[in-house]
N, C-alpha and C positions, 0 to 999 in steps of 0.2 A: 616354461619353467620345468626344470628337470625334477624328476621324482627323487625323494630322499627316503631312505629306509634306515631306521635305527633299531638294532636288536640289542637289548640290554637284558642280561640274565645274571642277576646277582642278588644276594641277600643284603638288605640294608635297612637302616632306620627309615620308618615310613615318611618322616618329614623330608629327609634327604631325597628319597625316591620321588616324592611328590614334586619337590622343586625341580628335579630333573625332567619330570613329565611336562610341567608347564613351560620350562625353558625350551624344551624341544618343540612344544606346541607353537610358541612364538617364533620359532625358527622355521616353521612350515611343516611340522609333523603332527600326526595324530597317533595316539597310543592306546593300547589295551592294558588296563590294570588288572592284575590277577593276584589278589592277596598281597603278600609282601614282596613277591617277585613280579616283575611286569615285563611285557614285551611290546615294543613298538613294531606293529605289523602293517599299519596302513600308511599311505604316503600323502604328501601334499598334492591336492588335486590340481592338475594343469588346467588351463583354460578350456572350458567346454565339458569337463568331466562332471557328471552329476554328483552332488554332495552326498546323496544317499549312500554312496559307496564307502564313505568314511566310517571308521569304527568308533562306536561310542565309548565313553569312559565309564567304567563300573568297577568298584564303587567310586564315589567322588574322591579325588586326591586331597591329601591333607595339607593343602597350600593355604597359608593365612589369607583371609579375605578382609579387605578394607570395606567399610560400609557406613552408612549414616543411620542414626535413629532420628526420625522426624515425623511430625504429623503428616498424614498422606497429602499429596498434592491437592490443593483446593483452587477455586477460581471459576469464573464464568466461562473463560476461554483458555485455550492452551497457552496463550502468550501473556497472561496476566498473573501467573502464580506468584511472582516475586512481590506483588502488591498485597498478598494475603498475610494474615498474622495469626498463626497457631504455633506458638513457641514450644520448645521442649526438645530434648535430645542432644545430639552431638555427633562426633565422628569416632568410630571405634574400629578395632581389629578383632576378628574371630580367628583365634590362633590355631584351632584344630577342627576344621569343619567336618572332617571325615569320621570323627569320633561320635559316639552316641550323644544325643542332645543333652543328657544330664551331665556329661563330662565336658561340655563346651566351655572354653575359657575366652572371655570377652574382655579386652583391655581398652579403655578410653585413650584416644590420642588427644582429644580436646573436647571438653564439655564444661558445664558450669562448676563441676566439682574438681577438675584437674588443677594441679599447682599453677600451671600456665593456662589462662583462660581468658575468654572475651566476655564471660558472664552469661546470663540468660539470653535467650533469643532463638534464632533459627540458624543452624549450621547446615550448609547444603552445598551441592555441586562439587564434590571432591574430584581431584584429578591427580593421578599418580605420575611421578616423574619416570623417565625411561630407565633410570638406574634403580628405581623402586626404593629410594631413600627418603623422599619428601613428597608432600602433596600441596597443591593449591586447593583452596576452598573458599566459600563465600559465607559471610555472616551478616545477618540483619538483627539489629539490637532493639528496635522499637517499632511500634505498629506502623508508623508513617515514616520510618527512617530509611536511610540508604542501605543498599547492599554493597558490601565492600569485599575485595579479594585479599586473602591472606595466604601466607605460606608457612608450613610447619614441618619439622622432621617427624618421622613415624614414631620416634621415641617420646614425642610430646615436647621437645625442646626447640629452640630456634624460631619461635613465632615471630613473624614480621608482617607488617602491613605492606601490601603491594600497590593498591590503588586507593584513591581518596576522591570522593565527590562531595565537596563541601556544600553547605546549605546556601551560601550566598552566590555561588558561582554559576549556577545553572538555572535560568529562568523558566522552569517547567510550568506549562499552562494546562496540563491535562489532569485526569483523575487518577486516584490511587495513592499519590504522595511518594516522596522520596526520589532519589536517583539511584540507578542500579547498574553495577558491574556484575555480570553473572556468567556462568558456563566457561570458566577458564580452562585452558589446556596448554601444556608445554609445547613449544616449537623446537625443532632440531637444533637451532643455534642458541638455545637458552632463553629466548624471549617467550612471551606468552601470547596466545590469541584468546579473545573472550568476546562476549556480547555486552553492549552497553547502551543505555538510554541517554548518554551524555550529550548528544546533539539535539535532544528534546523534540524530535519529530513525533507526531501524534497519529495514531491509527484512525483513518477516516471514519470507520464504522463504529468505533467504541471510545475514542478519545483517550486511550491509554498511551503510555510512552512507547515509542518504537525502539526496539533493541537491535542493534546491528553489529557486524563484526568489527572489532578493533584489535590492534596489536600494541604491545608495549615491551620495553626492555625489562629484564628480570627485576630491576629495582623499581619499576613502575614509571620510569621516565619515558619520554618520547612516545607518549600515547597518541595514536592516530587511527582513524577508521580506514579500513580497506574495502568498505562497502558504500554504496550509494542508495540502498533500498529505502523506499518510503513506508514499508511495513516491516514486520519483525522477522528476525533470523534466529536460528536455533542451533545449539549443540555442536559447536565446532570441534573437530578432532582431526589429527594429522594422520594421513594414510602413509603406508610404507614408502610410496614414491615421492613424498614431501608435499603433496597437495592437501589442502584443508577440505574435508568433507563436512557439509553443514546443511541444515534445513533452511529453505528460503520460502517465505510467504510472499506472494505477489498477486495483484489483480488489476493489471493494466488492461482495461476493456474486457475483463473477465469477472466472474462473481467473486464475492468477498469471502467465500466459505471454504472452497475445496482445494485450492492450490497452495499447499505447503509441501513442496517437493524437495528432492535432494539435489544439491549442486556441489561442484568443486571449484576451488579458486586457489591460486598460488598465495603464499603468505604476504607477497607484495601487493595483492589486490588485482593482479593481472590474470587474464585467461579464465574468467569465470565461465563455467560450462555446466549445462544441465546434465545431471547424472541419472535421475529417474523421476518419472511421474509428473512432469511439468504440464502435461496436457491430459491428465487423468482426473476423473471426477471422484473416484474412490480408489484407494483410501483418501479420506479428506486431508490427512496430515501424515507425513512420514518423519518421525522424530527419533532423537537419541541414537542415530545410526553410528555403527562402528564397523570398520573393515574386519573381515574374517581372516585370521592368519592362515597362510597356506593356500590362499585362493587368489584369483584375479577377478576383479569386478564383482565380488560377492560382499554384501554387507548384511548385518543383522540390524533391525530397527523395530520401533514400536509404531504400529498403525493406530491412529487415534482419530476420533471426531474432532471438529474444530470448536464447536460450542460445548466444551467439556474440559475436564482436567486432562493433563498429558499422560493418560493411561489408556490402554486398549489391548491390542493383540500383538504378540511377538511374531515377526516374520523375517524371512531371508529373501533378499533380492539379488538376482544375477542380472545386472544391467546389460551384459553382453547379449542378452536375448531380446533387447529392445528397450528403448528409453521410456516407452509408454505402453508396454506390452504386459497385460496381466499374467501371461505365461511365465514371466520372469520371477514371479512370486512363489515362494513356498511358505504358506501361512502355517506356522507350527502349532497353533492352537485351534485353528479352524481349517483343516486341510481341504475341505470341499468348498470353502468360500475364500478364495485367495485374497480378495480385496477387503475382507471384513475388518472393520476398524473399531469394534466395541470391546469392552472388557476392562479389567483392573490391572493388567500387567504393564510393566514399564522397565526402564533402565537396563536393557540387555547388555551383557558383556560376553563376547565369544571366546571360549577357551580353544575351540577348534571348529572345523566345519560342522561337526555333529554334536557339539557340547556347548550349551549356552547357560550362563548364569543370568538371573533377572530378578526383579522384585515383583511378586505376584501373590495371589491368594493361595493358601494351603488347600490341598484337596480334602483333608480330613474334616469331618463335621465337628470334631472336638477342638478345632483350632481356636485360638483366643479370639474373643469378640470384644467389641467396643460399644459403649453406650453414647458415644459422642454424637452430637447432632451435626447436620450439614454434610454427612458423608454419603457417598453413593453405595457403600457396601459396609456391612456391619463387622466384617472380619478385618483384622490387621493384615497389611501386606507383610510378607516374609521374604527371606532370601530363598529363592527357588532355583532348581536346575531342570532343564528340559533337554531331552535327547532328540536332536533334530531328525534322526532317522526313524525312531519309533513314536515320537511324541510323548514318551513317558515323562512325567513330572516327578521330581523328588524334592521334598522339603530339606533344605540345608540348615536353616536356622530361623527361629522366630523369637519374638518377644511378647510376653503377655500384656504389655502395657502401651506399646507404641508400634508404629509402622517402621519397617526397615527398607532402606532404599540404597541404590548406587553400589551394588556389590562389584568389587574389583579385586582380582587375585593379585597378591603382592609378590610379583616376580619381575625381574628385569626384562626389558624388551629391547630389541635392536633399535637404535636411533634411526628415524626415517632419513631419507635422502634430503639434502639441503638444496633447495632451489634458489639460485642466485636472484637477487633483486635487481631488475633492469629498469626500474622507474627512476625518474628524476623529479623529486618532490619540490624542486625550485621552479618547476614549470607549471603552468595552469592549463595546458592543453595536451591532448594526445591525438593520435592519428588512427584512421581506419582504412583498411584496404579490402574492398569487396572484389574478389577476383572476377566473378561473373554473376551479375544480378539475375541472369536467366537460368542459373542452375536450379534444378528442381521445379522449373516452370516450363516444361517442354512444349506446351501448347501456345506459349506467348511468342509472337513474332520477335525476331532478334533486334529489330530496330524500334520497338514500340515503347520501351521504357526510356524516358528522357531525363527524369530528375529523381534525385534521392532527397527526401526531406528529413530533417533531424528535429525531433520533438522531445521535450523533457517532461516527465511526470513529476510534479512538485510534491514536497512533503511539508505539511503545515506545522508550524511551531507556535502559532498564536492561538488565542482563545477561540472557543466555539460559542456562538449565540444560542445554541440548542438545535437538536436534530429534528428529523422528520420520520414519518412512518416508513420511509424508503431505505431504512438501514443506513442512514447517514447522520453523524453528529454535526456535520457541517454540510448543508444541502448544496449540491453541485449540479445535479441533473436528475432526470426522471429515471433513476436506476440504470443509467447508461454509463457515462464517464464518472469516475470517483474523485478525481482531483483536478484542479486547474493545471493546464499545460502551458509550457513556454515553447513557442515556435522559434527555433534558433536559425532557421534558414534552409536553403536548398543548394545542391551542387549538381552539375550536369553529369549524366552517365555517358561514359566514353563509347565510341563506336564498337569497341570489342566487348562491351558489357561490364567493364570494370569501373570502379569508383574509388578514388584515393583522396581523402579529405581530412581536414583538421576539425576537431570538435572540443568543446570545453570539458575539462576534467571536473570531477566532483559532482557530476550530475547523473541522474537516472535517465538515460537516453534510450529512445527507440527510433527506428527508421521506417519511412514509408516510401514506396516506389510510385512514381507518378508518370502518367503518359503525356502526350503532347498537349492535351487539353487540361492538364493538371488534375486529372481524375485519378483516384486511387487504383493502382494495380494490385498491390499487396502491402500489408502492414504487419510489422512485428507487434506482438502483444506480450512481450517480455522485455526487460530492460537490460542494458549493457552500459558499462562505463568506459570513458576514455581515460585510461591510466596515464598519469602525467609523464610525458617524454617517451611514450611507448607507442609503437604501431601494432594494432591488433588486426589480424587478417582473418577472413572467413571465405569459405568457398562460395556461398550464395545464400539465397533466402532460406531461412530456417535450418541452416547447416553451419552453426558457429563452432568451428573446429580450427585447429592450426592448419594453415594452408601455406605451402611454399610460395614465395614470391617469384613471379616470373622475372626473367632477366630484364624484360622490357620495362618493369616497374622500378627497377633500381635507378637511383638518381633522379627519380621523378619528384617534383615538388608537390606536396599535398595541396589540394584546392582549399580556398577559404569559403566558408559559408556565406551566401549572399541572401539578401531579403527577397521575399516573394513580391509579386506585383502590389499586393495590399499592405506590405510591411512585414511585421512579425510580432513577437511577444505574445501576450495573452489574446485569446479570442473570447469575448464576452457577448453573449447573445443579446441582452437588452440594449447595450450601447453600441454594438457593432453590426449585428445582423438585423435586428428590428428596424433600424433606420433605412436599410436597403429595401426591406419589404415595404416600408411606408412610402418610399420614393417610387418604387417600381411595380409593386404588386397589389397593394390594397385597393387601388382604384377599381380593380375587378374582383378581388378576392376578399370580401368582408368589409370594405370601406362603406362609405355612405351610400353607394350606388348599387352594389350587387354582391352576390355570393357565388361567383362562377364555380361550377363543379362541386359546390358544397364545401369548398376549401376556405376557411376563415383564417386569414393571415393578419388580421387586425391585432394590434398590441392589446393591452388591457390585462390587468393582473388577475390571476386566478389564485386559488388557495396557496399554491406553492410557486407557480411560474407565471406564464402568460398564455392567452388564448392561442396565439399563433404558434408558440412553442409546443403546446400540447397537441395542436393539430399535426404538426410535423413529426412529433415523436410518438404519436399514438400507435398502439399495437392493434391494428384494425382487423387482422385475420388470425394471427397467431401471437401468443403471448411473448414469444422469444425474439420477435423481429419488429422493430419500429419501421413499418413498411415504407413510408415515403422517403426516408433517408437510408434505408437498408442498415439501420442501427442494430447493434448486438445488445439484446436485453441482458443486463449483468446482475439481475437479482439472483439470490442464492438458488431459488427453486429451479431456475432454468439453466443450471450449470452444465447439463448434458449438451446444451447448445454452445454456451460461451467458452467452454474449455477446449473445444476442438480446434484443430489447425484449419484455418479457412483457406480455400483455394483462391487463386487470382480472380479478381473482378467478382467476388462473391459477397462483399459487404462494403459499406461506405460509398463514396461518390462513384466508384466504378460500377456499382450495381443499383444505386438509388434512382427510383423513378424521378425524383425532383431534379437530380443532376442530368438525367437524360433529357428532360424537358428543357432545361436551361442551355443545352448545347444545340438545340434546334429552333428554327423560327416557328412561330413568331416570338417565343419567349427569349430566344438568344439575344435579340436586339430590342425587345419591347421596352418602350418608355426610356430608351437610352441606357439600358443596362451596360455598364462598362466591363472591360476585361477584369480589372481589379476587383470589382464587386462580385462578378461571377466566380472568380477563383477564391475569393474569401468565403463565399457560400459553400464551395466545394471543401475548403479547408475546415469550415465549421462542421460539415457533415462528417469529415474524417476525424474530428475530435471525438466521435461517437456521441454527438448530440449534447455537448456541454451547454449549460445555461449560465451559471455564474462563472465567469472566467478568472476570477481572483479569489483570494481568501478574505477580501474585504467584507465587512458586515456592519449592521447597526444593531442596536439593542433589541429591536423587534424580532430579529431572527428571520428565518425563511418562510415561516408559515403565517398566513393571515388568519388569526384566531377567530375573527368575526365571521369567517366564511361559512362554516357549518350552520350556525344559527341563521345566517342570511338565507341560505338555501331552504331551511325549514320554513321560514316565514314566507318565502316566495312560493313554496309549494302550497302553503295554506291559501295564499292569494289566488293561485291557479284554480283551486277548488271553488273558491268564491266566484271566480269568473266563468265557471262552467267547463274548465279544461279537463276536469277529472273524467268526463265522459270518454275521452280518448286516452288520457295519460295515466289514469289510475289502473292498478292491477285488480285482481279479483277481490282483494281485501280493502280496496279503496285507497291504497297507498300509492303515492307518486314516487316510485323508486328510482326511475331513470332521470338523471339531471345532467345533461351532457355539456357542462361548462357554458351555460347559456347566459352568463353574466359577464359584463365588461366593466370592471371597477374603475378603469382609467377614464373611459367615456361611457357613462351609464346609458345614455340614449342609444348607443350602438349594441346594447345587450340583445342577444338573439331572443331572449324570453319576451322582449318588447317588440322586436321587429317581425318575428315569425307570424304572430297572430294579426299583424296589421296588413292592410291591402297593399299590393304593389304600387298602386296609384297614390298612396298616402306618403308624399314626400316629406311632410313634417315629421312623421314617425319613422322615416327611413324604412318603410314597409317592405317586406320581402314576400308576403303572401305564401308562406311555406306550410301552414297548417292544412291538413286534409281530414276529411270525414272518415277516419278509420282508427282502429285501436292501435296504440303504440306497441311495437314488439319489444317487450322488456328483456328479451334474451339477446337482443342485438344492440351493440354499443357503437355508435358511429364516430365517437370522439373519446378522448380521455387519455391520460398519461399511461395507465396500465389497463390492459384489456380485461374486462370482466373480473374485477376483484382487486385485492390489495397485494401487498408484498408477501411473497412466499419465501419463508426462511429455510425450509427444508427442501432438499433436492427431490424432485419428482421426475418420473419418466415424462418426456415431452408429450406423449400421447394422453397424459392425464390432464393436460391443460386444455380448456375448451377452445374451440376454433369456430370460425364462422366464414361464410362466403360473403365477400364484400358486395354490398348492394349498390349498383351504380346510381349516381345522383339523379338520373332521369327517372328511375323507379320511385324515388322518394317524391317526385313531383307529380306522380299520377294520382288520380282521384279528384273528387270535388273539393275545391278550396273552401276553407272555413275562416271567415274573418271575425274573430272574437272582439277585437277593438273596433266596433262598428262606428264609434264616434271619434275615432282617431286618438290623438293625444289627450282629448278631453274625457275619454272613457275612464270612469272611476278606477277600474282595475289597473289600467295603464298608469294612472297617476299614483296609485298606492304602491305599485311595484317600483316605479321610477324613484319615488321618495325613499323607499327602503334601501335601494341600491346607492342613492346619493348620500343618505345618512351613513351608511356603512363606509363609503369612500371618505367622508369627512373624518370619521373616527380613525380609519386606517392611516390617513395622512398626518394625524396628530402624533403617530409613532410609526413612521414609514419604514418600509423595507429598503434595502440598499438599492434596489432597482427602481425606486420611486422618486418623483421630483422632490426637491428640497431636503432629501435625506441628509445631506451634508450640513444642514442648518437647523435641524431639530434635535433637541436633547444633546447628547454627546456627539452627534453627527455620525459620519462614516468612520469607522475604526479600521485603520490599515491592517489588513492581514499580512502575514509574513510566512514565507517558505524558507526551509532550511538552506543554509549555505555551508557546504563543506569546504569549499575554496571561496574566499571573498570575491564578490563581484568587482572586476577591474573597472577603472574609470574609462569612459568611452574615448576613443582616439580623437574623434571629432565631436565637439559639443553640438547637440541638436538645437534647432531654433526654438526660441521662446515666443509664445503667442499670447496676446492680451486682448480681451474684449469686455465691453460693458455689459453687465447683467443687472437684474433687479436687486441682487445682493451685494454688488460691488464690482470690483475689477477681477475677472476670472483669468488666471494665468494657466496655461497648459502647455505640455511638451510631450515629447516622444515616449510612448510606452513600448519598449522593445526588449529583446534579449540583452541589449547593451545597457539598459537603464534599470531593469527590474532587479531589486535587491540593493539599490543605492538609496541613501537618504538625500533628500533635496532641501537645501536651505533657500529660503526666499528672502531677498533683500530689496529695500526700497530707499530711494534718495532723490532729492530735487536736482542733484548734479548728474550730468549725463554719464561721463566715464568715471563713476565713483568706484572706490575700492571697497568691496564687501568686507565688513567688520561686524563685531558683535553689536555695535551701535546701529547698524543698518538692517540687522536681522529682524524680520517681522514674523517668521514662522518656519517650521520644518514639517516635512511630510515624507512618507514612503509611497504615496500615491503619485499620480501624474497630472494633478491639477491642484490649484490653490486659489481661493477667493480672498482678496483683500477687501474685507467688509468695511474698512474705514479709510478709504483712499483720500488724499487731499482733494478738497472741493474745487480748488482753482489751480491754474497753472499746469505745467508739464511735470509728470511723475515718471521716474525711471526705475525699472525693475531689473533685477538680475537673479539668476539661480546658480547655485554652486552645488555640484554633486559631491557627496562624501561617501567613501567606502570605509566603513567602520564595522568590522566583524563583531566587536564587543556589543554593538547595538542591534545587529541584524542576524547573526548566525544562529541564534538559539542555543548557543553552547555555554557562554559565560558572560558575566557582566563586567564592564569596564571598572577597574579598581577593586574588584572582588578580592577579599582576603581569604586565603585558604585556611581551613579549619584544622590546622596541624597542632593547635594548642589544646585540643580536646584531650582530656586526661581520664583514663579509666581508673577504677578504684585500685586495681593492682598494677598500674602502669610502672610503679617503681620496680616490680619484679620482672618486667618485660622491656628492658631498655631498647630492644631492637624492634619493638612493635610499631613505632611511628617513624616514617622517613624523616630525614633531617629537613628542616624548614627549607622549602624550595620556592623558586619563583613560579608564578602561574604558568609560565611557558612550559614547564614540565608536564602540565596536565592537559593543555590544549594547544595544538600547533597554531591555531588561528590567533592565539594571544600574542604570538610573535609578529603578527602582521600589524603594523602601525596604521592608524587611520590616514587616508589620502584624500586630498581635496582637489577638485578640478578647477580650471579657469572658469570664469563666469560666462554664462550666456545671457544676453541682454535684450530688452525691449523697452519701448517708451509708451506712455499713455497720456493722452491729453484730456483734460477735464471736459472739453467740448465734444467728447466721443470721437475724436480723431486719433487714430493709432498709426504709428510708424514703426516698423521693425528695423532694428539695426543688425 
């Protein structure tokens, strides 16, 4: 970029001069103000020039400043501020900011007192048009009401409503209330970009609505999302080159706390690219970013903590110095702590590389104070100015009664470049071209990567049965994976290392590279979308940039995804992985006969999961690694581990001891382990240790609430049996209790088997007790090693570690047989009874992974994940299977990426080739099985299933037949005829509403009352 120098030497009215200053600033200049005459002496910084060379503005130019009066940002997290309710204020203009405070003239644009008004409430998120004549803003009128986008001219006229989220149209299942369109910003073509909760995804760790990027026409029509994120996005603003700069929160196999980084995306939703901090622990969040005029790759932003309000420290980032490099940061408020993210500052607006407006605390001890409760600071935020060169802060304007936010100089800006839209929204797929999967993996042999797997991170829109202590409102794993995943299939990697394939649009996708044994070479831990009708190219692993297509790729047909040997769709540990362990493993590891290697792979429910699952996901030596599966601990405290970029073969099945064992004899072929079973085990490992594979649930939730009391009562029985001599600590407490209970098969509980003699077959004795004190500092099993969930990030060195003690060491010493009379020993009987009684109580209100869960109470409630593009009907109907059970005729069918998201109608008739109608319909489900509990007792019964794709029922965005709330009338509606859009069809609000429900042809099977089945 060429340097520009403007020399202006004239006497003029201060307002005219100031307008010239800011106009020049937005054209790429910085200026020095000297009294009523001023000179532009500094130039726009070309790429690589340090911004410290820019000249500060002194005193502040008298450019009118748009701002809001509102109560300071509140909330538990940075992403839930729009759920809070502290009304008051409005939108205003400070007409003469350079004058003394006593001469300041403040004019309301809109507030409860203006002639044109929306009444009381919260006015927030103003955005100035490029010609500086009008603004977009948001308004929330009631405590649990919606946040709606409006537009108004700066003179307070022309108020009109842009968006509308009616109460009936969006079946929101989370906390906080209301539907929210927030953070609007003008696009170069007159449309707007904003964040919205209208797709009703829910944050996994807090159950609030997920707000993601949307665009709409200027009149609010053709609203559609350009994002597929399953957690929240922030503060979109258009950069001079036409890209949208925004904050993106994500935690795919990362922690839930620290990754709120900066990204860019085209207004069409294409070419999303990390801009800064996507693999940094601190700052936890980079918010409210805006490009700095006259620079390349420089933005000003607010660094904030995650579990707090969106306020912190103002900083400048030069991403050309590295996308994850702290050296790219100039923290204006904490120069010696570049990544520091605490404080009360927010809403920065760059006037030039060295001049920043923001909302912050006045430096004067005489600044206005507030007595309001629930605030993190007693002082009101004011409009402040900071000199980026010297760090000097100047108070621009304050109010003695309320906080001031969102300062924006009212001056025209050049309209950014218009990026053409290359998407085809009539299509439901896009393409990816990876030019060379070996790029950035120089140590990996060029023929070793054989497959690329496509996985989707889902976004829940259905209710939560209640959370766990592992920072999940819907328990999915032992602080490893956060959301159920959908396995869409694999494609082969070509001999030249390239991969060209088709993938479903509207999904948060990530890729995994697999070797010839289907073990993980490397995995993405960020997501990408297949923009409809577009081919996205990338250089290679972790280098998602525009890459030129080689001539050899032109004319090439993208490959279709194919199923893996085990199928696809969800991976659910209880129903898919445990059966493999039961068939192939527990005969040696934890079954009725032995506990080889000390590895217990028996099922059996624990407080949150199962014994085998907790064995395989235990942090045995270090908190941040689930040793046996090389899983990445994703609790917040271990962010210094999970945020890093992992090298090839460093986690998952490529590094897991369990996977290594299964590729070698005798385990490779032991007990007939099939290829499909082994590869499914690898795929489960590479899910990062998921337990619940769907969002399905029962009213009981994920936790067995009887479990803590059961442990306490069993510890008391241990003392009665004399076990305290070895198991109690110095205070007589039995602190260590390593999942010794099997609630599914109580007689296999280790608390019963360990004190029984090996020769005691009736008690399934293991003879594990030894005459020595238990080491209470060593934990041999358990979901999290030595302690609970750590919410705050800590250095990894602060987490305790231990050297794993080989199983042979545990077996040394003199055996102690406590149950000398076997199963007839009173202590054995008492313990067994307590476990059995607890089991009976638990099964009266079972968890979703327990037997008969579908038939108790309300049964299993089908969880639902967001659909941005409706699930298409399968090209070929899967087979329908029927079998007799104690509850009736169980029908089941394929759970795959082809069927997840469809509603299944179940039909029954005595006629073989019957036509499914409402009269033959006996039920509907979004799951993949259905039990006919009242089948005909005699004769032949014929069943059919029909798939229905109906976004009104499954997408989480709107209800079928919903009536838009355009008839709502405000008290002053007669004075604002343009306030409400004309009555429009629901299609204008949600693109999915234009998709009519589709029904498939039936898949059939027959059932004979004499337990004879024949499939058709």
